[in-house]
Structure formats: C-alpha cells, structure tokens
KOLDRENTOR-620232 format. One record per residue (C-alpha): residue number from 1; residue in three letters; chain; x, y, z. Coordinates in steps of 0.25 Angstrom, whole numbers, plus 2048, in hexadecimal, padded with zeros to 3 digits. Each point is the difference from the previous one (the first is absolute). Layout:
N
<r NUM, 'ALA', 'A', <X, Y, Z>>
...
//
This chain:
184
<r 1, 'MET', 'A', <DBC, 7F7, 77F>>
<r 2, 'VAL', 'A', <7FC, 7F2, 7FC>>
<r 3, 'VAL', 'A', <80C, 7FB, 80A>>
<r 4, 'VAL', 'A', <7FA, 809, 80B>>
<r 5, 'ALA', 'A', <7F2, 7FB, 7FD>>
<r 6, 'TYR', 'A', <805, 7F1, 802>>
<r 7, 'LEU', 'A', <808, 804, 80D>>
<r 8, 'VAL', 'A', <7F4, 807, 806>>
<r 9, 'TYR', 'A', <7F8, 7F3, 7FC>>
<r 10, 'SER', 'A', <80A, 7F8, 807>>
<r 11, 'PHE', 'A', <7FE, 808, 80D>>
<r 12, 'LEU', 'A', <7F1, 800, 7FF>>
<r 13, 'ASN', 'A', <7FC, 7F3, 7FA>>
<r 14, 'VAL', 'A', <7F5, 7FA, 808>>
<r 15, 'ASP', 'A', <806, 7F2, 801>>
<r 16, 'SER', 'A', <80F, 802, 800>>
<r 17, 'GLY', 'A', <802, 80F, 802>>
<r 18, 'LEU', 'A', <80A, 805, 80A>>
<r 19, 'VAL', 'A', <7F6, 80A, 807>>
<r 20, 'ASN', 'A', <7F5, 7F5, 801>>
<r 21, 'ARG', 'A', <80A, 7F6, 806>>
<r 22, 'LEU', 'A', <804, 80B, 80A>>
<r 23, 'LEU', 'A', <7F2, 803, 804>>
<r 24, 'ILE', 'A', <7FD, 7F1, 802>>
<r 25, 'ASN', 'A', <80C, 7FC, 807>>
<r 26, 'TRP', 'A', <804, 80C, 808>>
<r 27, 'PHE', 'A', <7F2, 806, 803>>
<r 28, 'GLY', 'A', <7F7, 7F4, 7FF>>
<r 29, 'SER', 'A', <7F6, 807, 7F7>>
<r 30, 'GLU', 'A', <7FA, 7FB, 7F3>>
<r 31, 'ALA', 'A', <806, 802, 7F2>>
<r 32, 'VAL', 'A', <7FC, 80D, 7F9>>
<r 33, 'SER', 'A', <7FC, 7FF, 7F1>>
<r 34, 'TRP', 'A', <807, 80D, 7FC>>
<r 35, 'TYR', 'A', <7FC, 7FF, 7F1>>
<r 36, 'GLY', 'A', <7F2, 7FE, 804>>
<r 37, 'GLU', 'A', <7FF, 80C, 80A>>
<r 38, 'PRO', 'A', <800, 80E, 7FA>>
<r 39, 'LYS', 'A', <801, 807, 80D>>
<r 40, 'TYR', 'A', <80F, 7FC, 802>>
<r 41, 'TRP', 'A', <805, 805, 7F2>>
<r 42, 'PRO', 'A', <801, 80F, 802>>
<r 43, 'TYR', 'A', <80A, 7FD, 80B>>
<r 44, 'ILE', 'A', <807, 7F5, 7F8>>
<r 45, 'LEU', 'A', <801, 809, 7F4>>
<r 46, 'VAL', 'A', <806, 80B, 808>>
<r 47, 'ILE', 'A', <80A, 7F7, 807>>
<r 48, 'VAL', 'A', <804, 7F9, 7F3>>
<r 49, 'ASN', 'A', <801, 80E, 7F9>>
<r 50, 'ALA', 'A', <809, 805, 80B>>
<r 51, 'TRP', 'A', <809, 7F4, 800>>
<r 52, 'LYS', 'A', <801, 801, 7F1>>
<r 53, 'ASN', 'A', <804, 80F, 7FF>>
<r 54, 'VAL', 'A', <808, 802, 80D>>
<r 55, 'GLY', 'A', <80D, 7FB, 7FA>>
<r 56, 'TYR', 'A', <7FF, 809, 7F3>>
<r 57, 'LEU', 'A', <7FC, 80D, 808>>
<r 58, 'SER', 'A', <80B, 7FD, 80A>>
<r 59, 'ILE', 'A', <80B, 7FF, 7F5>>
<r 60, 'ILE', 'A', <7FB, 80D, 7FA>>
<r 61, 'TYR', 'A', <801, 808, 80D>>
<r 62, 'PHE', 'A', <80C, 7F9, 805>>
<r 63, 'ALA', 'A', <807, 803, 7F3>>
<r 64, 'SER', 'A', <7FC, 80F, 801>>
<r 65, 'ILE', 'A', <805, 800, 80E>>
<r 66, 'ILE', 'A', <80D, 7FA, 7FC>>
<r 67, 'GLY', 'A', <802, 80B, 7F6>>
<r 68, 'ILE', 'A', <800, 80B, 80A>>
<r 69, 'ASP', 'A', <80E, 805, 802>>
<r 70, 'LYS', 'A', <806, 7FC, 80E>>
<r 71, 'GLU', 'A', <806, 80E, 802>>
<r 72, 'TYR', 'A', <7F2, 805, 804>>
<r 73, 'TYR', 'A', <7FF, 7F6, 80B>>
<r 74, 'GLU', 'A', <80F, 803, 804>>
<r 75, 'ALA', 'A', <7FD, 80F, 801>>
<r 76, 'ALA', 'A', <7F3, 7FD, 808>>
<r 77, 'THR', 'A', <807, 7F7, 80A>>
<r 78, 'ILE', 'A', <80B, 80B, 802>>
<r 79, 'ASP', 'A', <7F5, 80A, 802>>
<r 80, 'GLY', 'A', <7FA, 7F7, 80B>>
<r 81, 'ALA', 'A', <7F3, 7FB, 7F8>>
<r 82, 'THR', 'A', <7FA, 7F3, 805>>
<r 83, 'LYS', 'A', <7FC, 7F5, 7F7>>
<r 84, 'TRP', 'A', <7F1, 805, 801>>
<r 85, 'LYS', 'A', <805, 80E, 7FB>>
<r 86, 'GLN', 'A', <809, 7FA, 7F5>>
<r 87, 'MET', 'A', <7F4, 7F8, 7FB>>
<r 88, 'THR', 'A', <7F6, 80C, 800>>
<r 89, 'ARG', 'A', <80A, 80A, 7FC>>
<r 90, 'ILE', 'A', <808, 7F9, 7F6>>
<r 91, 'THR', 'A', <7FB, 7F2, 7FB>>
<r 92, 'ILE', 'A', <7F1, 803, 7FE>>
<r 93, 'PRO', 'A', <802, 80E, 7F9>>
<r 94, 'LEU', 'A', <80B, 7FA, 7F7>>
<r 95, 'ILE', 'A', <7F7, 7F4, 7FC>>
<r 96, 'LEU', 'A', <7F4, 808, 7FF>>
<r 97, 'PRO', 'A', <800, 800, 7F1>>
<r 98, 'VAL', 'A', <800, 7F1, 800>>
<r 99, 'ILE', 'A', <7F5, 7FF, 80A>>
<r 100, 'THR', 'A', <7F8, 80A, 7F7>>
<r 101, 'THR', 'A', <802, 7F8, 7F3>>
<r 102, 'MET', 'A', <7FC, 7F3, 807>>
<r 103, 'THR', 'A', <7F4, 807, 806>>
<r 104, 'LEU', 'A', <7FC, 805, 7F2>>
<r 105, 'LEU', 'A', <802, 7F3, 7FA>>
<r 106, 'ALA', 'A', <7F7, 7F9, 80B>>
<r 107, 'VAL', 'A', <7F6, 80B, 7FE>>
<r 108, 'SER', 'A', <800, 7FD, 7F1>>
<r 109, 'GLY', 'A', <7FD, 7F2, 802>>
<r 110, 'ILE', 'A', <7F5, 801, 80B>>
<r 111, 'LEU', 'A', <7F5, 7FB, 7F7>>
<r 112, 'ARG', 'A', <809, 7F6, 7F9>>
<r 113, 'SER', 'A', <800, 7F4, 808>>
<r 114, 'ASP', 'A', <80B, 7F5, 800>>
<r 115, 'PHE', 'A', <7F9, 7F6, 7F7>>
<r 116, 'GLY', 'A', <808, 7F5, 804>>
<r 117, 'LEU', 'A', <7FD, 803, 80F>>
<r 118, 'PHE', 'A', <7F1, 800, 7FE>>
<r 119, 'TYR', 'A', <7FF, 7F5, 7F5>>
<r 120, 'GLN', 'A', <80B, 7F6, 802>>
<r 121, 'VAL', 'A', <802, 800, 810>>
<r 122, 'PRO', 'A', <7F1, 7FD, 802>>
<r 123, 'MET', 'A', <801, 7F7, 7F4>>
<r 124, 'ASN', 'A', <7F3, 805, 7FA>>
<r 125, 'THR', 'A', <7F8, 7F9, 80A>>
<r 126, 'GLY', 'A', <7F1, 803, 7FE>>
<r 127, 'ALA', 'A', <7FD, 803, 80F>>
<r 128, 'LEU', 'A', <80A, 80A, 800>>
<r 129, 'ILE', 'A', <7FD, 808, 7F4>>
<r 130, 'PRO', 'A', <7F7, 80A, 807>>
<r 131, 'THR', 'A', <80B, 804, 80A>>
<r 132, 'THR', 'A', <80C, 7FF, 7F6>>
<r 133, 'ASN', 'A', <7F9, 806, 7F4>>
<r 134, 'THR', 'A', <808, 80D, 7FB>>
<r 135, 'ILE', 'A', <7FF, 808, 7F3>>
<r 136, 'ASP', 'A', <80B, 7F8, 7FA>>
<r 137, 'THR', 'A', <7FA, 7F2, 804>>
<r 138, 'PHE', 'A', <7F3, 805, 7FB>>
<r 139, 'VAL', 'A', <805, 804, 7F2>>
<r 140, 'TYR', 'A', <807, 7F3, 7FF>>
<r 141, 'ARG', 'A', <7F4, 7F8, 804>>
<r 142, 'ALA', 'A', <7F7, 809, 7F7>>
<r 143, 'MET', 'A', <809, 7FD, 7F4>>
<r 144, 'ILE', 'A', <803, 7F1, 803>>
<r 145, 'GLN', 'A', <7F3, 7FB, 806>>
<r 146, 'SER', 'A', <7F5, 808, 7F9>>
<r 147, 'GLY', 'A', <807, 805, 7F4>>
<r 148, 'ASP', 'A', <7FB, 80E, 803>>
<r 149, 'ILE', 'A', <80B, 808, 7F8>>
<r 150, 'GLY', 'A', <7F8, 80D, 802>>
<r 151, 'MET', 'A', <7FF, 7FF, 80F>>
<r 152, 'SER', 'A', <80E, 7FC, 803>>
<r 153, 'THR', 'A', <805, 80B, 7F7>>
<r 154, 'ALA', 'A', <7F8, 80A, 806>>
<r 155, 'ALA', 'A', <804, 7FC, 80E>>
<r 156, 'GLY', 'A', <80F, 800, 7FD>>
<r 157, 'PHE', 'A', <7FE, 80D, 7F9>>
<r 158, 'TYR', 'A', <7F9, 806, 80C>>
<r 159, 'GLN', 'A', <80B, 7FB, 809>>
<r 160, 'SER', 'A', <80B, 806, 7F7>>
<r 161, 'VAL', 'A', <7F9, 80E, 800>>
<r 162, 'VAL', 'A', <7FE, 800, 80F>>
<r 163, 'CYS', 'A', <80F, 7FC, 803>>
<r 164, 'LEU', 'A', <804, 80B, 7F6>>
<r 165, 'VAL', 'A', <7F8, 80A, 807>>
<r 166, 'LEU', 'A', <805, 7FC, 80D>>
<r 167, 'ILE', 'A', <80F, 800, 7FC>>
<r 168, 'LEU', 'A', <7FE, 80E, 7FA>>
<r 169, 'VAL', 'A', <7F9, 805, 80D>>
<r 170, 'ALA', 'A', <80B, 7FA, 809>>
<r 171, 'ASN', 'A', <80B, 805, 7F7>>
<r 172, 'THR', 'A', <7FA, 80E, 800>>
<r 173, 'ALA', 'A', <7FF, 800, 80F>>
<r 174, 'VAL', 'A', <80F, 7FC, 801>>
<r 175, 'ARG', 'A', <804, 80B, 7F6>>
<r 176, 'ARG', 'A', <7F9, 80A, 808>>
<r 177, 'ILE', 'A', <808, 7FC, 80C>>
<r 178, 'ASN', 'A', <80E, 7FD, 7FA>>
<r 179, 'LYS', 'A', <801, 801, 7F1>>
<r 180, 'ARG', 'A', <80D, 7F8, 7FF>>
<r 181, 'ASP', 'A', <7F9, 7F4, 806>>
<r 182, 'ALA', 'A', <7F5, 7FF, 7F6>>
<r 183, 'LEU', 'A', <800, 7F5, 7F5>>
<r 184, 'PHE', 'A', <7FD, 80A, 7F5>>
//
C-alpha cells in the first residue's frame, strides 16, 4: 500500500501532480490542494480501493469461470441458447458458490477497513483525519500517539466481535438458502 500511496501522491501533488497539471493546462483552473481538502477524499478512496482490488477479484471470478466444463456451453448452444441464457443459466449458477464465499468474506470485513488505504494513501495528513479516520486508524493512533492501550484494545475488540456477529448472521442466512454454499 505504500507504493500505491506514492502513486496516488504523484497524481495528486499540488505542485507537480498529474491531475493538477491537467486541471491547469487543459481546463485553465487552479491547482487543487488534494491533501488539504477533506471533501474529495471519500471519492478518492473509493477509486483507489476499486483500482487496487479489481484485479484480484477479476482473477478469482475468471478462474472460477474457466473451471466450468465446456460441455455445458456446447449443449446449450446445440439447444439454441443465446449468450445471455448461457450466462444466466450456466455461468452464474455454477460460480454462485464463489460469489457467495466472496460476499461472505466481504461481509466479515465490513468494519475492518484497509489500514493502508486510510492511513498510508492520505499520508496521515492532519486535515484529512476527520474524513479518513476508521476504527483501524483510530486504534493505531490511540496506541501510538496517546499510548492509551485500554482504549485501543477495547476498540479493536469491539470491531472483532461485531465482525464475528456479522459473519455468523450472514453465514446463517446463506445456510438457510443453500446449505452447501455456507462457509461452516
């Protein structure tokens, strides 16, 4: 994430960042102090997170699609199924266990933020802390800056318990729908 943080910094730097150069040269507007304006960071963090994770998730889903036997598609083509019907009747039902597993893993991490994304990418800039502060960064800052071991431990424990409850509830819901797709 440190490398991603410096790539983002090279795009958003006030003096020599690519985005500011485009704003000045192409649109004739003033340079934006990205690291001084909290209002932009919810959008920046969503874009950076999507950019960082899209490759990993694409590989997971692509590998599961490749694992589908070609005979299903050949039989569907012989029966006159269009590509849309092949996708909705063969591909999606056969990769549904992977979709379910990835969704359960995402649900289990709802309260667990990507520490590097929220701490490294904004480079721990003081003006951005109210916007980029999450439980993970709060625990880190409580421990490092104030030395409050009790508060940081309690916050981390709270986060873990809530995530555990979320995964148990989500897994129970999946088990009621299709027992084979549940994690446990």
